[in-house]
C-alpha positions in Angstrom: 22.8 -4.5 -3.6 22.3 -4.4 -7.4 23.5 -6.7 -10.1 24.0 -5.3 -13.8 21.2 -7.8 -15.4 18.9 -7.1 -12.4 14.8 -6.0 -13.3 12.4 -4.2 -12.1 9.4 -4.6 -12.9 6.1 -2.9 -12.3 2.9 -1.9 -13.0 1.1 1.9 -12.8 -1.9 2.4 -10.8 -4.4 4.8 -12.4 -5.5 6.2 -8.6 -9.3 6.2 -10.3 -9.5 2.7 -11.4 -10.9 0.4 -8.6 -9.3 -2.8 -8.5 -11.3 -6.1 -6.6 -9.5 -7.6 -4.1 -8.1 -11.3 -6.4 -6.3 -8.1 -8.4 -5.3 -6.6 -5.5 -3.5 -10.6 -4.3 -2.2 -10.6 -7.8 -0.7 -7.4 -8.0 0.6 -7.4 -4.0 2.1 -12.0 -4.6 0.2 -12.6 -1.8 -3.9 -14.6 -0.6 -7.0 -13.1 0.7 -6.3 -13.6 4.4 -2.3 -11.2 4.2 -5.1 -8.7 2.5 -8.0 -9.0 5.4 -6.2 -9.3 7.4 -4.3 -5.6 6.5 -7.4 -4.0 6.1 -8.5 -5.3 9.3 -5.3 -3.7 11.0 -6.5 0.2 9.0 -3.4 0.0 6.5 -6.7 0.7 3.6 -10.0 0.9 3.4 -11.9 0.2 0.5 -14.9 0.5 -0.2 -17.1 -2.4 -0.6 -19.0 -4.2 2.9 -17.4 -7.4 2.2 -14.2 -8.2 0.5 -15.6 -9.8 -2.3 -17.4 -6.0 -2.9 -14.3 -4.5 -1.9 -12.8 -2.2 -4.4 -9.5 -0.8 -4.4 -8.2 2.0 -5.4 -4.4 2.5 -6.9 -3.4 4.4 -4.1 -4.3 1.6 -1.5 -2.3 -0.5 -3.8 0.8 0.5 -3.3 -0.1 1.2 0.7 -0.8 -1.6 0.9 1.9 -2.0 -1.2 4.6 -0.3 1.1 3.1 -2.1 4.1 4.1 -5.7 3.0 7.9 -4.0 1.8 8.0 -3.4 5.4 7.2 -6.8 6.6 9.2 -8.5 4.0 12.6 -5.8 5.0 11.9 -4.9 8.2 10.4 -7.7 10.2 7.2 -4.7 11.2 4.2 -7.2 12.1 0.9 -5.3 10.5 0.7 -2.6 13.6 4.4 -1.7 13.1 4.0 -1.1 9.6 0.2 1.2 9.7 1.9 3.4 12.1 5.0 3.9 10.1 2.6 4.0 7.0 0.6 7.0 8.5 3.6 8.9 10.1 5.0 8.3 6.0 1.7 9.9 4.9 1.9 13.1 7.6 5.3 13.8 6.4 4.7 14.0 2.6 1.6 15.7 3.8 4.1 18.7 6.3 6.4 18.5 3.2 3.4 19.3 0.4 2.9 22.3 2.9 6.4 23.5 3.1 6.5 23.6 -0.5 3.9 26.0 -0.6 4.8 28.4 1.7 7.9 28.1 -0.4 10.7 27.1 2.7 
């Protein structure tokens, strides 16, 4: 429940910006191990072969943050978060398709 003095903060991420693992960890507020596990689960697909070479886009970071919220707020495990995010992406794509056809 929000209170009158609650403050929301955020950071706008450029879709084309590439962020390293350390920056992503800072933005998500987690250790590298958590990000590595999410990548292994398929929640994000960074560019690069090894974690220290990985580069993440803004939308990937947003997806990681969304997965973390699913875990924290709903107790969803990583596999469940990956599935939920894939289904939400599919739903968004279907909505965009419907909008194109004026429905």
